[in-house]
C-alpha positions as CSV (number, residue, x, y, z in Angstrom):
1,M,83.3,61.0,253.7
2,S,83.4,57.9,255.6
3,C,84.3,55.7,252.7
4,A,87.4,58.1,251.6
5,L,88.6,58.2,255.3
6,V,88.4,54.5,255.8
7,L,90.0,54.1,252.4
8,F,93.0,56.8,253.5
9,M,93.4,54.3,256.9
10,T,95.3,52.2,254.6
11,P,98.1,54.2,252.6
12,G,98.1,55.7,256.5
13,L,98.5,52.1,257.3
14,A,101.4,51.8,254.8
15,F,103.6,54.7,256.5
16,F,103.1,52.9,259.6
17,Y,104.2,49.6,258.7
18,G,106.9,51.4,256.3
19,G,108.6,52.9,259.3
20,L,109.0,49.9,261.6
21,V,111.2,48.1,259.2
22,R,115.1,48.0,258.3
23,D,115.4,50.8,255.2
24,S,115.9,48.3,252.7
25,N,112.1,46.9,253.0
26,I,110.3,50.4,253.4
27,V,108.8,50.1,250.0
28,N,107.8,46.1,250.1
29,T,106.7,47.0,253.6
30,M,104.6,49.5,252.2
31,M,103.2,47.9,249.1
32,M,102.0,44.9,251.0
33,S,99.9,47.1,252.1
34,I,98.9,49.4,249.4
35,I,98.6,46.2,246.9
36,S,95.2,45.2,249.1
37,M,93.7,48.2,247.7
38,G,93.8,47.0,244.2
39,L,93.3,43.6,244.6
40,T,90.5,43.4,247.7
41,T,88.2,46.1,245.5
42,L,88.3,44.0,242.6
43,T,87.9,40.9,245.1
44,W,84.5,42.5,246.9
45,M,83.5,43.9,243.4
46,I,83.5,40.5,242.0
47,F,82.4,38.0,244.7
48,G,83.0,39.4,247.8
49,F,80.2,41.6,248.5
50,S,77.3,39.4,246.9
51,W,78.4,35.9,249.2
52,S,78.7,38.3,252.3
53,F,75.5,39.6,251.9
54,D,73.3,37.6,249.6
55,A,74.6,34.4,250.6
56,W,73.0,31.2,249.5
57,G,69.3,33.8,249.7
58,A,67.3,34.4,246.8
59,G,70.2,34.9,245.0
60,K,72.0,32.0,245.4
61,G,75.0,34.1,246.3
62,F,75.0,35.7,242.7
63,T,72.6,38.6,243.1
64,Y,75.1,41.4,243.5
65,V,78.1,40.3,241.7
66,G,79.6,43.1,239.6
67,F,77.9,45.6,242.1
68,R,74.6,45.2,240.1
69,N,70.9,45.5,241.7
70,L,72.4,48.1,244.0
71,D,70.4,50.8,242.3
72,G,67.7,51.1,245.5
73,V,68.3,52.1,248.8
74,W,69.7,49.8,251.5
75,P,67.8,48.1,254.1
76,D,67.9,50.0,257.8
77,T,69.8,53.0,256.2
78,T,69.3,55.6,254.2
79,M,72.0,55.3,251.8
80,P,72.3,54.1,247.9
81,G,73.6,50.3,248.0
82,L,76.1,51.1,245.9
83,T,77.8,53.1,248.6
84,F,77.0,50.8,251.5
85,A,79.3,48.3,249.0
86,I,81.6,50.7,248.6
87,F,81.9,51.3,252.5
88,Q,82.3,47.6,253.4
89,M,84.6,47.4,250.9
90,T,86.9,49.8,252.3
91,F,86.6,48.1,255.7
92,A,88.1,44.7,253.9
93,I,90.7,46.4,252.3
94,I,92.3,47.1,255.6
95,G,91.7,44.0,257.0
96,A,93.4,42.5,254.5
97,A,96.2,45.3,254.7
98,I,96.4,44.9,258.9
99,I,97.8,41.5,258.1
100,S,101.2,42.5,256.7
101,G,102.3,43.5,259.5
102,A,102.6,40.5,261.3
103,V,104.5,38.8,258.0
104,V,106.6,41.3,256.6
105,E,110.5,40.8,255.8
106,R,108.9,37.1,256.1
107,I,107.3,36.4,252.9
108,R,107.4,37.0,249.2
109,F,105.4,39.9,247.9
110,S,103.7,37.5,245.5
111,A,102.9,35.2,247.9
112,Y,101.6,37.8,250.2
113,A,99.4,39.0,247.0
114,I,97.7,35.5,246.5
115,F,97.0,35.0,249.8
116,I,95.5,38.4,249.8
117,V,92.5,37.3,247.6
118,V,92.2,33.6,249.2
119,W,91.9,35.2,252.8
120,V,89.2,37.5,251.9
121,L,86.9,35.1,250.2
122,A,87.5,32.0,252.8
123,V,87.9,34.0,255.9
124,Y,86.7,37.7,255.5
125,V,83.5,36.8,253.4
126,P,82.3,33.8,255.4
127,L,82.6,36.0,258.7
128,C,81.2,38.9,257.1
129,H,77.9,37.3,256.6
130,W,77.9,35.3,259.7
131,I,77.7,38.8,261.2
132,W,76.7,41.3,258.8
133,G,74.9,39.8,256.6
134,G,72.3,38.0,258.8
135,G,74.2,34.7,259.4
136,W,74.1,32.1,262.1
137,I,76.2,34.6,264.4
138,A,73.4,37.7,263.9
139,E,70.4,35.1,264.8
140,M,72.3,34.5,268.0
141,G,71.8,38.5,268.7
142,A,75.5,39.4,268.3
143,K,76.2,43.1,267.5
144,D,79.3,44.5,265.7
145,F,79.1,47.8,265.6
146,A,82.1,49.3,263.7
147,G,84.1,45.8,262.9
148,G,85.5,44.4,266.1
149,T,84.6,41.0,265.0
150,V,84.6,41.2,261.7
151,V,87.8,43.2,260.5
152,H,89.7,43.4,263.7
153,I,89.2,39.5,264.9
154,S,89.6,38.0,261.4
155,S,92.6,40.1,260.8
156,G,94.2,39.4,264.3
157,T,93.9,35.7,264.4
158,S,94.7,35.3,260.6
159,A,98.2,37.1,261.6
160,I,99.2,35.2,264.6
161,A,98.3,32.0,262.1
162,L,100.6,33.4,258.9
163,A,103.4,34.6,261.4
164,S,103.2,30.8,263.2
165,L,103.6,29.2,260.1
166,L,106.9,31.1,258.6
167,G,108.5,31.6,262.0
168,E,110.7,34.1,263.3
169,R,112.5,37.0,261.4
170,K,116.5,36.7,261.1
171,H,116.9,39.8,261.8
172,R,118.0,41.4,264.8
173,A,115.5,43.6,266.6
174,E,118.0,46.5,266.8
175,S,117.8,47.4,263.0
176,F,114.5,48.3,263.4
177,P,112.1,50.8,263.4
178,S,114.2,52.6,260.6
179,N,111.6,55.9,259.9
180,L,109.9,56.9,263.0
181,P,108.3,60.1,261.2
182,F,106.5,57.3,259.0
183,V,105.5,55.7,262.0
184,I,103.8,58.9,263.1
185,L,102.5,59.7,259.8
186,G,100.5,56.8,259.6
187,G,99.7,56.7,263.0
188,G,98.3,60.1,262.6
189,I,96.1,59.0,259.3
190,L,94.6,56.4,260.9
191,W,93.5,58.4,263.4
192,L,92.0,61.0,261.6
193,G,90.5,57.7,259.2
194,W,88.8,56.4,262.6
195,T,86.2,59.2,262.3
196,G,84.7,57.4,259.1
197,F,86.0,54.0,260.1
198,N,83.5,54.3,263.4
199,G,81.3,57.4,263.3
200,G,80.3,56.1,259.5
201,S,79.3,52.9,260.6
202,A,75.8,54.6,262.2
203,F,75.0,55.2,258.4
204,A,73.5,58.5,259.1
205,A,75.3,61.7,260.9
206,N,73.3,61.0,264.2
207,G,73.7,60.9,267.7
208,D,74.7,57.4,267.4
209,C,77.3,59.0,265.1
210,A,78.7,61.4,267.3
211,L,79.0,59.2,270.3
212,A,81.4,56.8,268.3
213,V,83.6,59.6,267.2
214,A,83.6,61.4,270.4
215,T,84.7,57.7,272.2
216,T,86.9,57.1,269.3
217,Y,88.8,60.5,270.2
218,V,88.9,60.5,273.3
219,A,89.8,56.5,273.9
220,A,92.9,57.3,271.5
221,A,93.5,60.0,273.4
222,A,93.8,58.1,276.7
223,A,96.0,55.4,275.0
224,M,98.8,58.4,273.6
């Protein structure tokens, strides 16, 4: 259920971003989020997950290539290894999609598609390994319950860097947002998806999960 909810957040993000741009760019903007569901899934399945959670250990980073050797229960959880890999995949998908909001109307779709693949392997995967895969940041005692560092710091800083490289938009701010209902719909889907994003990060339906969901809802309400 958490995998489905987090995956559903990316179409929600597509509506959210799509409603904020000019009419002529709604479809292109939405597809910049949707394409991450395809490209990131394949990138994660082939190399991303194995490089994140096997790194250069016993399998030299190739133990889980193509989602192999995931038949058993994942360590420190009660879930199958393949379920854990898919849940982590949904985080990578939305992490890549988040970046598009900073560069819509300023980058070619094909260039962004290439960027997603490179970014997942060169930025997201190393950071994921350093924190969630037992890397050097984890060894220092750092904790990341639901992606504050792995997902949001990586996508946020990458968005700033890419936007700075591309420069300012040429269009006046008065020309958008063009579709506020899309923004509201997307925001609602994201709010729903956070149930799985944060609650699911407890890896069980337990007290930690309940606390994460309650905090998520109350915090969102307070922000509103």
